[in-house]
All heavy atoms as a GROMACS GRO file, in nm:
protein
  650
    1MET      N    1   3.544   7.271  -0.111
    1MET     CA    2   3.575   7.268   0.033
    1MET      C    3   3.682   7.369   0.061
    1MET      O    4   3.789   7.365   0.007
    1MET     CB    5   3.619   7.126   0.066
    1MET     CG    6   3.634   7.101   0.210
    1MET     SD    7   3.652   6.923   0.229
    1MET     CE    8   3.672   6.911   0.400
    2LYS      N    9   3.653   7.454   0.153
    2LYS     CA   10   3.750   7.564   0.195
    2LYS      C   11   3.831   7.511   0.314
    2LYS      O   12   3.778   7.456   0.406
    2LYS     CB   13   3.675   7.688   0.228
    2LYS     CG   14   3.613   7.761   0.115
    2LYS     CD   15   3.547   7.886   0.161
    2LYS     CE   16   3.483   7.961   0.045
    2LYS     NZ   17   3.428   8.090   0.089
    3PRO      N   18   3.957   7.545   0.312
    3PRO     CA   19   4.039   7.510   0.428
    3PRO      C   20   4.006   7.599   0.547
    3PRO      O   21   3.969   7.720   0.528
    3PRO     CB   22   4.180   7.539   0.385
    3PRO     CG   23   4.170   7.633   0.272
    3PRO     CD   24   4.038   7.608   0.209
    4GLN      N   25   4.010   7.548   0.667
    4GLN     CA   26   3.980   7.629   0.785
    4GLN      C   27   4.095   7.706   0.828
    4GLN      O   28   4.208   7.660   0.819
    4GLN     CB   29   3.934   7.538   0.904
    4GLN     CG   30   3.797   7.480   0.885
    4GLN     CD   31   3.761   7.403   1.009
    4GLN    OE1   32   3.840   7.341   1.077
    4GLN    NE2   33   3.630   7.410   1.044
    5LYS      N   34   4.073   7.834   0.867
    5LYS     CA   35   4.185   7.918   0.919
    5LYS      C   36   4.215   7.879   1.064
    5LYS      O   37   4.125   7.861   1.138
    5LYS     CB   38   4.142   8.064   0.911
    5LYS     CG   39   4.128   8.116   0.767
    5LYS     CD   40   4.097   8.262   0.774
    5LYS     CE   41   4.077   8.314   0.630
    5LYS     NZ   42   4.044   8.460   0.631
    6ASN      N   43   4.338   7.879   1.093
    6ASN     CA   44   4.382   7.858   1.227
    6ASN      C   45   4.407   7.993   1.290
    6ASN      O   46   4.516   8.051   1.280
    6ASN     CB   47   4.510   7.774   1.238
    6ASN     CG   48   4.484   7.631   1.197
    6ASN    OD1   49   4.375   7.580   1.212
    6ASN    ND2   50   4.587   7.561   1.141
    7THR      N   51   4.308   8.048   1.353
    7THR     CA   52   4.315   8.183   1.407
    7THR      C   53   4.325   8.168   1.564
    7THR      O   54   4.243   8.092   1.619
    7THR     CB   55   4.208   8.275   1.376
    7THR    OG1   56   4.083   8.216   1.410
    7THR    CG2   57   4.207   8.299   1.220
    8LYS      N   58   4.411   8.239   1.625
    8LYS     CA   59   4.422   8.242   1.767
    8LYS      C   60   4.312   8.337   1.819
    8LYS      O   61   4.274   8.436   1.759
    8LYS     CB   62   4.554   8.296   1.817
    8LYS     CG   63   4.674   8.209   1.783
    8LYS     CD   64   4.797   8.281   1.839
    8LYS     CE   65   4.923   8.206   1.807
    8LYS     NZ   66   5.040   8.272   1.860
    9GLU      N   67   4.264   8.304   1.936
    9GLU     CA   68   4.164   8.392   2.000
    9GLU      C   69   4.237   8.512   2.057
    9GLU      O   70   4.350   8.503   2.107
    9GLU     CB   71   4.097   8.312   2.119
    9GLU     CG   72   3.994   8.391   2.192
    9GLU     CD   73   3.932   8.315   2.302
    9GLU    OE1   74   3.957   8.194   2.321
    9GLU    OE2   75   3.862   8.373   2.386
   10LEU      N   76   4.177   8.628   2.042
   10LEU     CA   77   4.230   8.749   2.097
   10LEU      C   78   4.200   8.758   2.244
   10LEU      O   79   4.083   8.768   2.281
   10LEU     CB   80   4.172   8.870   2.016
   10LEU     CG   81   4.219   9.004   2.070
   10LEU    CD1   82   4.370   9.023   2.062
   10LEU    CD2   83   4.145   9.116   1.994
   11ILE      N   84   4.298   8.758   2.327
   11ILE     CA   85   4.284   8.777   2.473
   11ILE      C   86   4.353   8.904   2.506
   11ILE      O   87   4.478   8.916   2.499
   11ILE     CB   88   4.347   8.657   2.550
   11ILE    CG1   89   4.274   8.525   2.504
   11ILE    CG2   90   4.334   8.681   2.699
   11ILE    CD1   91   4.340   8.403   2.557
   12ILE      N   92   4.275   9.005   2.549
   12ILE     CA   93   4.332   9.138   2.577
   12ILE      C   94   4.365   9.137   2.729
   12ILE      O   95   4.280   9.116   2.809
   12ILE     CB   96   4.230   9.246   2.544
   12ILE    CG1   97   4.198   9.244   2.399
   12ILE    CG2   98   4.282   9.383   2.580
   12ILE    CD1   99   4.097   9.339   2.351
   13PRO      N  100   4.493   9.167   2.759
   13PRO     CA  101   4.532   9.171   2.904
   13PRO      C  102   4.456   9.281   2.978
   13PRO      O  103   4.416   9.378   2.918
   13PRO     CB  104   4.685   9.205   2.895
   13PRO     CG  105   4.721   9.177   2.757
   13PRO     CD  106   4.603   9.190   2.674
   14LYS      N  107   4.441   9.264   3.110
   14LYS     CA  108   4.363   9.357   3.192
   14LYS      C  109   4.428   9.502   3.180
   14LYS      O  110   4.351   9.598   3.170
   14LYS     CB  111   4.369   9.321   3.338
   14LYS     CG  112   4.291   9.191   3.370
   14LYS     CD  113   4.306   9.154   3.509
   14LYS     CE  114   4.232   9.022   3.542
   14LYS     NZ  115   4.251   8.978   3.682
   15ALA      N  116   4.560   9.511   3.178
   15ALA     CA  117   4.619   9.647   3.175
   15ALA      C  118   4.580   9.719   3.042
   15ALA      O  119   4.552   9.836   3.044
   15ALA     CB  120   4.772   9.635   3.181
   16LEU      N  121   4.587   9.644   2.931
   16LEU     CA  122   4.550   9.705   2.804
   16LEU      C  123   4.404   9.737   2.796
   16LEU      O  124   4.362   9.841   2.752
   16LEU     CB  125   4.593   9.608   2.686
   16LEU     CG  126   4.557   9.655   2.541
   16LEU    CD1  127   4.621   9.796   2.515
   16LEU    CD2  128   4.610   9.550   2.444
   17LYS      N  129   4.319   9.647   2.848
   17LYS     CA  130   4.171   9.665   2.849
   17LYS      C  131   4.139   9.791   2.926
   17LYS      O  132   4.055   9.866   2.883
   17LYS     CB  133   4.106   9.540   2.907
   17LYS     CG  134   3.958   9.544   2.891
   17LYS     CD  135   3.893   9.417   2.956
   17LYS     CE  136   3.926   9.301   2.862
   17LYS     NZ  137   3.851   9.183   2.899
   18ALA      N  138   4.211   9.812   3.042
   18ALA     CA  139   4.182   9.929   3.125
   18ALA      C  140   4.214  10.058   3.048
   18ALA      O  141   4.136  10.159   3.054
   18ALA     CB  142   4.261   9.928   3.256
   19VAL      N  143   4.327  10.064   2.978
   19VAL     CA  144   4.365  10.183   2.901
   19VAL      C  145   4.268  10.208   2.789
   19VAL      O  146   4.228  10.322   2.766
   19VAL     CB  147   4.507  10.164   2.847
   19VAL    CG1  148   4.542  10.280   2.748
   19VAL    CG2  149   4.602  10.165   2.961
   20LEU      N  150   4.228  10.101   2.721
   20LEU     CA  151   4.134  10.119   2.612
   20LEU      C  152   3.994  10.171   2.663
   20LEU      O  153   3.932  10.250   2.597
   20LEU     CB  154   4.116   9.982   2.533
   20LEU     CG  155   4.235   9.935   2.456
   20LEU    CD1  156   4.207   9.794   2.403
   20LEU    CD2  157   4.278  10.028   2.347
   21GLN      N  158   3.951  10.125   2.780
   21GLN     CA  159   3.827  10.172   2.831
   21GLN      C  160   3.835  10.319   2.878
   21GLN      O  161   3.735  10.387   2.865
   21GLN     CB  162   3.782  10.084   2.948
   21GLN     CG  163   3.736   9.951   2.902
   21GLN     CD  164   3.705   9.851   3.023
   21GLN    OE1  165   3.740   9.883   3.136
   21GLN    NE2  166   3.639   9.741   2.990
   22LYS      N  167   3.947  10.361   2.922
   22LYS     CA  168   3.964  10.501   2.968
   22LYS      C  169   3.971  10.598   2.848
   22LYS      O  170   3.943  10.715   2.859
   22LYS     CB  171   4.090  10.518   3.052
   22LYS     CG  172   4.076  10.454   3.188
   22LYS     CD  173   4.204  10.475   3.261
   22LYS     CE  174   4.199  10.399   3.393
   22LYS     NZ  175   4.330  10.406   3.464
   23LYS      N  176   4.017  10.545   2.730
   23LYS     CA  177   4.041  10.631   2.615
   23LYS      C  178   3.960  10.581   2.495
   23LYS      O  179   4.011  10.494   2.416
   23LYS     CB  180   4.190  10.639   2.586
   23LYS     CG  181   4.267  10.692   2.701
   23LYS     CD  182   4.420  10.701   2.668
   23LYS     CE  183   4.492  10.759   2.783
   23LYS     NZ  184   4.634  10.778   2.749
   24PRO      N  185   3.840  10.634   2.477
   24PRO     CA  186   3.753  10.580   2.368
   24PRO      C  187   3.818  10.599   2.229
   24PRO      O  188   3.795  10.508   2.143
   24PRO     CB  189   3.627  10.671   2.378
   24PRO     CG  190   3.627  10.724   2.513
   24PRO     CD  191   3.773  10.733   2.556
   25GLU      N  192   3.894  10.704   2.205
   25GLU     CA  193   3.953  10.719   2.070
   25GLU      C  194   4.056  10.611   2.048
   25GLU      O  195   4.063  10.555   1.938
   25GLU     CB  196   4.020  10.860   2.061
   25GLU     CG  197   4.087  10.883   1.929
   25GLU     CD  198   4.158  11.016   1.920
   25GLU    OE1  199   4.185  11.080   2.025
   25GLU    OE2  200   4.194  11.051   1.806
   26LEU      N  201   4.133  10.577   2.150
   26LEU     CA  202   4.232  10.468   2.139
   26LEU      C  203   4.161  10.337   2.112
   26LEU      O  204   4.206  10.256   2.028
   26LEU     CB  205   4.319  10.462   2.264
   26LEU     CG  206   4.433  10.366   2.268
   26LEU    CD1  207   4.538  10.409   2.165
   26LEU    CD2  208   4.495  10.362   2.405
   27GLN      N  209   4.053  10.313   2.182
   27GLN     CA  210   3.979  10.192   2.169
   27GLN      C  211   3.925  10.177   2.022
   27GLN      O  212   3.926  10.072   1.968
   27GLN     CB  213   3.867  10.181   2.268
   27GLN     CG  214   3.789  10.046   2.264
   27GLN     CD  215   3.684  10.039   2.378
   27GLN    OE1  216   3.637  10.141   2.418
   27GLN    NE2  217   3.653   9.914   2.414
   28SER      N  218   3.874  10.293   1.970
   28SER     CA  219   3.820  10.290   1.838
   28SER      C  220   3.932  10.251   1.736
   28SER      O  221   3.913  10.175   1.647
   28SER     CB  222   3.763  10.426   1.805
   28SER     OG  223   3.724  10.438   1.670
   29HIS      N  224   4.042  10.315   1.750
   29HIS     CA  225   4.158  10.286   1.658
   29HIS      C  226   4.208  10.141   1.675
   29HIS      O  227   4.245  10.075   1.578
   29HIS     CB  228   4.276  10.380   1.682
   29HIS     CG  229   4.255  10.515   1.627
   29HIS    ND1  230   4.135  10.565   1.572
   29HIS    CD2  231   4.335  10.623   1.615
   29HIS    CE1  232   4.151  10.684   1.523
   29HIS    NE2  233   4.270  10.725   1.554
   30PHE      N  234   4.210  10.089   1.795
   30PHE     CA  235   4.251   9.954   1.824
   30PHE      C  236   4.158   9.859   1.753
   30PHE      O  237   4.203   9.758   1.689
   30PHE     CB  238   4.253   9.925   1.977
   30PHE     CG  239   4.300   9.788   2.010
   30PHE    CD1  240   4.441   9.761   2.011
   30PHE    CD2  241   4.216   9.687   2.039
   30PHE    CE1  242   4.485   9.637   2.043
   30PHE    CE2  243   4.264   9.560   2.070
   30PHE     CZ  244   4.402   9.532   2.077
   31LYS      N  245   4.028   9.882   1.756
   31LYS     CA  246   3.930   9.791   1.693
   31LYS      C  247   3.942   9.794   1.541
   31LYS      O  248   3.903   9.702   1.474
   31LYS     CB  249   3.791   9.829   1.736
   31LYS     CG  250   3.757   9.788   1.874
   31LYS     CD  251   3.617   9.821   1.916
   31LYS     CE  252   3.581   9.776   2.056
   31LYS     NZ  253   3.444   9.802   2.087
   32GLN      N  254   3.994   9.909   1.485
   32GLN     CA  255   4.009   9.921   1.341
   32GLN      C  256   4.136   9.846   1.289
   32GLN      O  257   4.144   9.827   1.168
   32GLN     CB  258   4.012  10.067   1.304
   32GLN     CG  259   3.882  10.141   1.321
   32GLN     CD  260   3.894  10.289   1.291
   32GLN    OE1  261   3.993  10.337   1.246
   32GLN    NE2  262   3.788  10.359   1.330
   33LEU      N  263   4.220   9.810   1.376
   33LEU     CA  264   4.344   9.732   1.339
   33LEU      C  265   4.306   9.594   1.294
   33LEU      O  266   4.210   9.537   1.335
   33LEU     CB  267   4.439   9.726   1.454
   33LEU     CG  268   4.510   9.856   1.502
   33LEU    CD1  269   4.585   9.828   1.633
   33LEU    CD2  270   4.595   9.909   1.396
   34ALA      N  271   4.387   9.541   1.211
   34ALA     CA  272   4.368   9.402   1.168
   34ALA      C  273   4.385   9.308   1.288
   34ALA      O  274   4.454   9.340   1.378
   34ALA     CB  275   4.475   9.366   1.061
   35PRO      N  276   4.313   9.196   1.288
   35PRO     CA  277   4.314   9.108   1.400
   35PRO      C  278   4.459   9.067   1.443
   35PRO      O  279   4.492   9.056   1.556
   35PRO     CB  280   4.235   8.990   1.359
   35PRO     CG  281   4.136   9.044   1.259
   35PRO     CD  282   4.212   9.155   1.189
   36TYR      N  283   4.545   9.044   1.345
   36TYR     CA  284   4.684   9.005   1.379
   36TYR      C  285   4.757   9.118   1.451
   36TYR      O  286   4.843   9.088   1.539
   36TYR     CB  287   4.758   8.951   1.256
   36TYR     CG  288   4.816   9.057   1.167
   36TYR    CD1  289   4.949   9.102   1.183
   36TYR    CD2  290   4.739   9.112   1.060
   36TYR    CE1  291   4.998   9.206   1.104
   36TYR    CE2  292   4.791   9.212   0.976
   36TYR     CZ  293   4.925   9.257   0.995
   36TYR     OH  294   4.973   9.352   0.914
   37LYS      N  295   4.729   9.240   1.416
   37LYS     CA  296   4.786   9.354   1.482
   37LYS      C  297   4.742   9.369   1.623
   37LYS      O  298   4.817   9.398   1.714
   37LYS     CB  299   4.775   9.483   1.405
   37LYS     CG  300   4.849   9.493   1.275
   37LYS     CD  301   4.831   9.622   1.209
   37LYS     CE  302   4.903   9.637   1.080
   37LYS     NZ  303   4.883   9.760   1.009
   38GLN      N  304   4.615   9.342   1.644
   38GLN     CA  305   4.556   9.346   1.776
   38GLN      C  306   4.620   9.240   1.867
   38GLN      O  307   4.654   9.268   1.979
   38GLN     CB  308   4.404   9.325   1.773
   38GLN     CG  309   4.323   9.435   1.712
   38GLN     CD  310   4.180   9.408   1.704
   38GLN    OE1  311   4.130   9.310   1.756
   38GLN    NE2  312   4.105   9.494   1.630
   39ARG      N  313   4.637   9.120   1.812
   39ARG     CA  314   4.707   9.012   1.882
   39ARG      C  315   4.847   9.044   1.916
   39ARG      O  316   4.897   9.012   2.027
   39ARG     CB  317   4.697   8.888   1.807
   39ARG     CG  318   4.582   8.801   1.839
   39ARG     CD  319   4.596   8.655   1.781
   39ARG     NE  320   4.616   8.653   1.638
   39ARG     CZ  321   4.518   8.668   1.546
   39ARG    NH1  322   4.394   8.690   1.582
   39ARG    NH2  323   4.548   8.661   1.418
   40GLU      N  324   4.920   9.109   1.825
   40GLU     CA  325   5.057   9.152   1.845
   40GLU      C  326   5.072   9.240   1.968
   40GLU      O  327   5.150   9.217   2.052
   40GLU     CB  328   5.115   9.219   1.725
   40GLU     CG  329   5.154   9.131   1.618
   40GLU     CD  330   5.218   9.212   1.497
   40GLU    OE1  331   5.205   9.333   1.494
   40GLU    OE2  332   5.279   9.151   1.411
   41TYR      N  333   4.983   9.341   1.968
   41TYR     CA  334   4.982   9.431   2.083
   41TYR      C  335   4.948   9.362   2.218
   41TYR      O  336   5.010   9.386   2.317
   41TYR     CB  337   4.889   9.552   2.058
   41TYR     CG  338   4.946   9.655   1.962
   41TYR    CD1  339   4.879   9.684   1.845
   41TYR    CD2  340   5.061   9.725   1.996
   41TYR    CE1  341   4.934   9.774   1.758
   41TYR    CE2  342   5.112   9.819   1.911
   41TYR     CZ  343   5.047   9.846   1.791
   41TYR     OH  344   5.099   9.939   1.709
   42ALA      N  345   4.843   9.283   2.212
   42ALA     CA  346   4.803   9.210   2.328
   42ALA      C  347   4.912   9.120   2.385
   42ALA      O  348   4.941   9.115   2.507
   42ALA     CB  349   4.669   9.131   2.308
   43GLU      N  350   4.974   9.048   2.298
   43GLU     CA  351   5.079   8.955   2.333
   43GLU      C  352   5.202   9.034   2.389
   43GLU      O  353   5.276   8.988   2.476
   43GLU     CB  354   5.121   8.857   2.222
   43GLU     CG  355   5.009   8.762   2.195
   43GLU     CD  356   5.035   8.680   2.066
   43GLU    OE1  357   5.142   8.699   2.002
   43GLU    OE2  358   4.949   8.592   2.034
   44HIS      N  359   5.231   9.147   2.327
   44HIS     CA  360   5.342   9.237   2.370
   44HIS      C  361   5.328   9.280   2.514
   44HIS      O  362   5.421   9.272   2.592
   44HIS     CB  363   5.354   9.359   2.275
   44HIS     CG  364   5.472   9.444   2.299
   44HIS    ND1  365   5.599   9.397   2.296
   44HIS    CD2  366   5.472   9.573   2.331
   44HIS    CE1  367   5.681   9.503   2.319
   44HIS    NE2  368   5.606   9.607   2.345
   45ILE      N  369   5.201   9.313   2.551
   45ILE     CA  370   5.178   9.358   2.693
   45ILE      C  371   5.178   9.234   2.780
   45ILE      O  372   5.236   9.240   2.888
   45ILE     CB  373   5.041   9.433   2.695
   45ILE    CG1  374   5.044   9.556   2.609
   45ILE    CG2  375   5.007   9.466   2.840
   45ILE    CD1  376   5.152   9.660   2.642
   46GLN      N  377   5.113   9.125   2.734
   46GLN     CA  378   5.103   9.008   2.818
   46GLN      C  379   5.245   8.948   2.850
   46GLN      O  380   5.262   8.891   2.960
   46GLN     CB  381   5.016   8.907   2.754
   46GLN     CG  382   4.984   8.782   2.840
   46GLN     CD  383   4.904   8.814   2.963
   46GLN    OE1  384   4.823   8.906   2.963
   46GLN    NE2  385   4.933   8.754   3.066
   47SER      N  386   5.331   8.956   2.758
   47SER     CA  387   5.462   8.896   2.774
   47SER      C  388   5.553   8.969   2.873
   47SER      O  389   5.656   8.915   2.920
   47SER     CB  390   5.536   8.881   2.642
   47SER     OG  391   5.571   9.009   2.589
   48ALA      N  392   5.518   9.088   2.906
   48ALA     CA  393   5.599   9.164   3.009
   48ALA      C  394   5.582   9.096   3.145
   48ALA      O  395   5.470   9.077   3.188
   48ALA     CB  396   5.559   9.309   3.011
   49LYS      N  397   5.684   9.079   3.218
   49LYS     CA  398   5.685   9.014   3.351
   49LYS      C  399   5.662   9.112   3.461
   49LYS      O  400   5.591   9.082   3.554
   49LYS     CB  401   5.809   8.929   3.373
   49LYS     CG  402   5.817   8.810   3.280
   49LYS     CD  403   5.941   8.728   3.305
   49LYS     CE  404   5.937   8.599   3.228
   49LYS     NZ  405   6.002   8.598   3.105
   50ARG      N  406   5.721   9.231   3.450
   50ARG     CA  407   5.712   9.330   3.554
   50ARG      C  408   5.603   9.436   3.522
   50ARG      O  409   5.586   9.467   3.406
   50ARG     CB  410   5.846   9.396   3.576
   50ARG     CG  411   5.955   9.302   3.627
   50ARG     CD  412   6.090   9.364   3.649
   50ARG     NE  413   6.090   9.506   3.638
   50ARG     CZ  414   6.200   9.583   3.612
   50ARG    NH1  415   6.315   9.522   3.591
   50ARG    NH2  416   6.194   9.715   3.601
   51ASP      N  417   5.539   9.484   3.626
   51ASP     CA  418   5.436   9.587   3.602
   51ASP      C  419   5.499   9.714   3.543
   51ASP      O  420   5.435   9.782   3.456
   51ASP     CB  421   5.368   9.617   3.726
   51ASP     CG  422   5.269   9.512   3.775
   51ASP    OD1  423   5.223   9.432   3.690
   51ASP    OD2  424   5.239   9.501   3.893
   52THR      N  425   5.622   9.745   3.582
   52THR     CA  426   5.679   9.867   3.519
   52THR      C  427   5.705   9.849   3.371
   52THR      O  428   5.690   9.945   3.300
   52THR     CB  429   5.814   9.899   3.594
   52THR    OG1  430   5.899   9.785   3.592
   52THR    CG2  431   5.790   9.942   3.737
   53THR      N  432   5.742   9.732   3.333
   53THR     CA  433   5.762   9.701   3.192
   53THR      C  434   5.628   9.711   3.121
   53THR      O  435   5.622   9.768   3.007
   53THR     CB  436   5.825   9.564   3.170
   53THR    OG1  437   5.943   9.553   3.248
   53THR    CG2  438   5.857   9.536   3.026
   54LYS      N  439   5.524   9.654   3.171
   54LYS     CA  440   5.390   9.659   3.113
   54LYS      C  441   5.348   9.811   3.092
   54LYS      O  442   5.302   9.849   2.986
   54LYS     CB  443   5.290   9.591   3.199
   54LYS     CG  444   5.288   9.444   3.188
   54LYS     CD  445   5.180   9.378   3.265
   54LYS     CE  446   5.204   9.225   3.265
   54LYS     NZ  447   5.094   9.153   3.326
   55GLN      N  448   5.369   9.894   3.197
   55GLN     CA  449   5.329  10.028   3.190
   55GLN      C  450   5.412  10.103   3.080
   55GLN      O  451   5.360  10.183   3.006
   55GLN     CB  452   5.348  10.097   3.324
   55GLN     CG  453   5.246  10.054   3.431
   55GLN     CD  454   5.104  10.072   3.381
   55GLN    OE1  455   5.067  10.175   3.324
   55GLN    NE2  456   5.029   9.974   3.401
   56ALA      N  457   5.546  10.077   3.076
   56ALA     CA  458   5.632  10.138   2.976
   56ALA      C  459   5.582  10.095   2.833
   56ALA      O  460   5.577  10.183   2.739
   56ALA     CB  461   5.773  10.101   2.992
   57ARG      N  462   5.547   9.970   2.816
   57ARG     CA  463   5.502   9.924   2.686
   57ARG      C  464   5.365   9.986   2.648
   57ARG      O  465   5.340  10.022   2.532
   57ARG     CB  466   5.490   9.774   2.689
   57ARG     CG  467   5.624   9.705   2.684
   57ARG     CD  468   5.615   9.556   2.679
   57ARG     NE  469   5.746   9.489   2.680
   57ARG     CZ  470   5.762   9.364   2.670
   57ARG    NH1  471   5.660   9.278   2.665
   57ARG    NH2  472   5.887   9.315   2.671
   58LEU      N  473   5.280  10.000   2.750
   58LEU     CA  474   5.148  10.066   2.721
   58LEU      C  475   5.164  10.209   2.679
   58LEU      O  476   5.093  10.252   2.593
   58LEU     CB  477   5.058  10.060   2.855
   58LEU     CG  478   4.998   9.926   2.880
   58LEU    CD1  479   4.940   9.924   3.022
   58LEU    CD2  480   4.887   9.897   2.780
   59GLU      N  481   5.253  10.279   2.742
   59GLU     CA  482   5.280  10.418   2.700
   59GLU      C  483   5.328  10.427   2.556
   59GLU      O  484   5.286  10.509   2.481
   59GLU     CB  485   5.375  10.481   2.800
   59GLU     CG  486   5.326  10.505   2.941
   59GLU     CD  487   5.207  10.598   2.941
   59GLU    OE1  488   5.205  10.698   2.867
   59GLU    OE2  489   5.110  10.571   3.020
   60LYS      N  490   5.418  10.334   2.522
   60LYS     CA  491   5.480  10.335   2.391
   60LYS      C  492   5.380  10.297   2.282
   60LYS      O  493   5.372  10.364   2.177
   60LYS     CB  494   5.594  10.235   2.383
   60LYS     CG  495   5.666  10.227   2.253
   60LYS     CD  496   5.770  10.118   2.250
   60LYS     CE  497   5.826  10.097   2.112
   60LYS     NZ  498   5.916   9.986   2.105
   61ILE      N  499   5.294  10.204   2.305
   61ILE     CA  500   5.210  10.155   2.195
   61ILE      C  501   5.087  10.246   2.170
   61ILE      O  502   5.036  10.238   2.060
   61ILE     CB  503   5.162  10.007   2.223
   61ILE    CG1  504   5.068  10.001   2.339
   61ILE    CG2  505   5.279   9.916   2.231
   61ILE    CD1  506   5.001   9.868   2.360
   62GLN      N  507   5.050  10.329   2.268
   62GLN     CA  508   4.932  10.412   2.246
   62GLN      C  509   4.949  10.499   2.122
   62GLN      O  510   4.853  10.509   2.044
   62GLN     CB  511   4.908  10.497   2.369
   62GLN     CG  512   4.856  10.412   2.482
   62GLN     CD  513   4.823  10.497   2.607
   62GLN    OE1  514   4.758  10.598   2.599
   62GLN    NE2  515   4.871  10.451   2.723
   63ALA      N  516   5.063  10.559   2.105
   63ALA     CA  517   5.085  10.654   1.987
   63ALA      C  518   5.083  10.566   1.860
   63ALA      O  519   5.033  10.617   1.757
   63ALA     CB  520   5.214  10.726   2.003
   64MET      N  521   5.140  10.449   1.873
   64MET     CA  522   5.141  10.362   1.756
   64MET      C  523   5.004  10.316   1.714
   64MET      O  524   4.973  10.311   1.592
   64MET     CB  525   5.230  10.241   1.781
   64MET     CG  526   5.377  10.277   1.805
   64MET     SD  527   5.475  10.140   1.865
   64MET     CE  528   5.483  10.039   1.716
   65ILE      N  529   4.921  10.290   1.813
   65ILE     CA  530   4.777  10.247   1.776
   65ILE      C  531   4.702  10.364   1.716
   65ILE      O  532   4.631  10.346   1.619
   65ILE     CB  533   4.708  10.200   1.901
   65ILE    CG1  534   4.772  10.064   1.952
   65ILE    CG2  535   4.562  10.181   1.881
   65ILE    CD1  536   4.727  10.017   2.088
   66LEU      N  537   4.726  10.486   1.766
   66LEU     CA  538   4.656  10.600   1.713
   66LEU      C  539   4.700  10.627   1.566
   66LEU      O  540   4.623  10.681   1.488
   66LEU     CB  541   4.681  10.722   1.801
   66LEU     CG  542   4.611  10.722   1.939
   66LEU    CD1  543   4.654  10.830   2.022
   66LEU    CD2  544   4.459  10.715   1.924
   67LYS      N  545   4.820  10.589   1.535
   67LYS     CA  546   4.870  10.607   1.397
   67LYS      C  547   4.834  10.481   1.312
   67LYS      O  548   4.876  10.476   1.192
   67LYS     CB  549   5.018  10.633   1.401
   67LYS     CG  550   5.056  10.759   1.458
   67LYS     CD  551   5.214  10.771   1.458
   67LYS     CE  552   5.251  10.899   1.528
   67LYS     NZ  553   5.397  10.910   1.538
   68ARG      N  554   4.769  10.384   1.370
   68ARG     CA  555   4.728  10.262   1.306
   68ARG      C  556   4.850  10.185   1.254
   68ARG      O  557   4.846  10.115   1.148
   68ARG     CB  558   4.633  10.290   1.188
   68ARG     CG  559   4.500  10.349   1.235
   68ARG     CD  560   4.407  10.360   1.120
   68ARG     NE  561   4.281  10.424   1.167
   68ARG     CZ  562   4.243  10.541   1.121
   68ARG    NH1  563   4.310  10.608   1.028
   68ARG    NH2  564   4.130  10.590   1.166
   69MET      N  565   4.957  10.184   1.332
   69MET     CA  566   5.077  10.114   1.300
   69MET      C  567   5.076   9.980   1.364
   69MET      O  568   5.015   9.957   1.476
   69MET     CB  569   5.201  10.186   1.353
   69MET     CG  570   5.225  10.318   1.288
   69MET     SD  571   5.364  10.409   1.361
   69MET     CE  572   5.501  10.301   1.342
   70GLY      N  573   5.138   9.881   1.304
   70GLY     CA  574   5.159   9.752   1.365
   70GLY      C  575   5.278   9.764   1.464
   70GLY      O  576   5.352   9.862   1.463
   71LEU      N  577   5.293   9.666   1.551
   71LEU     CA  578   5.392   9.669   1.653
   71LEU      C  579   5.534   9.680   1.592
   71LEU      O  580   5.622   9.747   1.646
   71LEU     CB  581   5.379   9.545   1.741
   71LEU     CG  582   5.474   9.535   1.860
   71LEU    CD1  583   5.447   9.649   1.953
   71LEU    CD2  584   5.454   9.401   1.927
   72ASN      N  585   5.557   9.608   1.483
   72ASN     CA  586   5.689   9.603   1.424
   72ASN      C  587   5.696   9.687   1.298
   72ASN      O  588   5.792   9.669   1.218
   72ASN     CB  589   5.725   9.456   1.395
   72ASN     CG  590   5.728   9.376   1.515
   72ASN    OD1  591   5.791   9.409   1.616
   72ASN    ND2  592   5.661   9.263   1.518
   73GLN      N  593   5.611   9.774   1.280
   73GLN     CA  594   5.609   9.869   1.156
   73GLN      C  595   5.687   9.990   1.190
   73GLN      O  596   5.672  10.055   1.294
   73GLN     CB  597   5.461   9.900   1.129
   73GLN     CG  598   5.439   9.961   0.996
   73GLN     CD  599   5.294   9.982   0.968
   73GLN    OE1  600   5.206   9.922   1.031
   73GLN    NE2  601   5.261  10.069   0.874
   74SER      N  602   5.772  10.029   1.092
   74SER     CA  603   5.862  10.143   1.117
   74SER      C  604   5.805  10.274   1.081
   74SER      O  605   5.835  10.376   1.137
   74SER     CB  606   5.994  10.119   1.043
   74SER     OG  607   5.973  10.108   0.912
   75CYS      N  608   5.719  10.281   0.976
   75CYS     CA  609   5.659  10.404   0.940
   75CYS      C  610   5.511  10.390   0.914
   75CYS      O  611   5.473  10.289   0.863
   75CYS     CB  612   5.732  10.466   0.818
   75CYS     SG  613   5.722  10.362   0.672
   76PRO      N  614   5.434  10.490   0.956
   76PRO     CA  615   5.289  10.472   0.939
   76PRO      C  616   5.242  10.496   0.797
   76PRO      O  617   5.302  10.563   0.717
   76PRO     CB  618   5.233  10.591   1.027
   76PRO     CG  619   5.340  10.694   1.030
   76PRO     CD  620   5.471  10.613   1.019
   77LYS      N  621   5.131  10.421   0.767
   77LYS     CA  622   5.070  10.441   0.636
   77LYS      C  623   4.985  10.560   0.640
   77LYS      O  624   4.926  10.605   0.749
   77LYS     CB  625   4.980  10.320   0.600
   77LYS     CG  626   5.059  10.197   0.580
   77LYS     CD  627   4.965  10.082   0.546
   77LYS     CE  628   5.045   9.956   0.518
   77LYS     NZ  629   4.957   9.843   0.495
   78HIS      N  630   4.970  10.630   0.531
   78HIS     CA  631   4.882  10.754   0.529
   78HIS      C  632   4.744  10.710   0.494
   78HIS      O  633   4.717  10.642   0.397
   78HIS     CB  634   4.944  10.849   0.425
   78HIS     CG  635   5.076  10.893   0.458
   78HIS    ND1  636   5.102  10.988   0.555
   78HIS    CD2  637   5.206  10.860   0.408
   78HIS    CE1  638   5.238  11.005   0.564
   78HIS    NE2  639   5.296  10.926   0.476
   79PHE      N  640   4.647  10.765   0.570
   79PHE     CA  641   4.506  10.736   0.547
   79PHE      C  642   4.433  10.851   0.504
   79PHE      O  643   4.455  10.961   0.543
   79PHE     CB  644   4.441  10.677   0.677
   79PHE     CG  645   4.491  10.540   0.708
   79PHE    CD1  646   4.593  10.521   0.792
   79PHE    CD2  647   4.428  10.428   0.651
   79PHE    CE1  648   4.636  10.393   0.818
   79PHE    CE2  649   4.476  10.306   0.676
   79PHE     CZ  650   4.576  10.284   0.766
   0.00000   0.00000   0.00000
């Protein structure tokens, strides 16, 4: 008998979804991230209260996603 994994459902905020739809390369890299990294990014955007904060966070994370970095990762892995 295998234990069941407690995985949270990935809910992508509208702002992040819009950016991913506009930039296919970014969307491709986002989908290649591990599910926990995808959730980290989604929750990071969702937790922003002001639209200006959401936009600033969106700008920051795009480069990190393209480098396949996690939200709290300091240096990218080489692929």
